[in-house]
C-alpha positions, 0 to 999 in steps of 0.5 A: 402136211405140204411138201415145203413144210416137210422139207423144212422139217427135214433140213432142220435136222442137218448140222453144218457138217452135213450142209458142207458135205452136200456142198462138196458133193455138188461141186464134185457133180459139177466136176463130173459134168465138166469132164463129160462135157468139156465144151462148157469150159469154153464159155466166157468167164462172165457167164460164170460170174453172172450165174454165181451172183444170180444164184447167190443173191437170194441166200445173201438177202435172206441171211442179212435182210430177213428178220 
């Protein structure tokens, strides 16, 4: 069994609540990183916008375009 098929099998067990809890944990990890390295917040807002679009593009395409 390949790594990706194993992980897909495991992810299918998660409910929407589990996914949202993982999302919340990732947000809090990001907050911890920002508290430890406050210079990150000195970046121009457009860097954050570009990264949000870049990282959100594939899930949106898979959700709306994949049959």
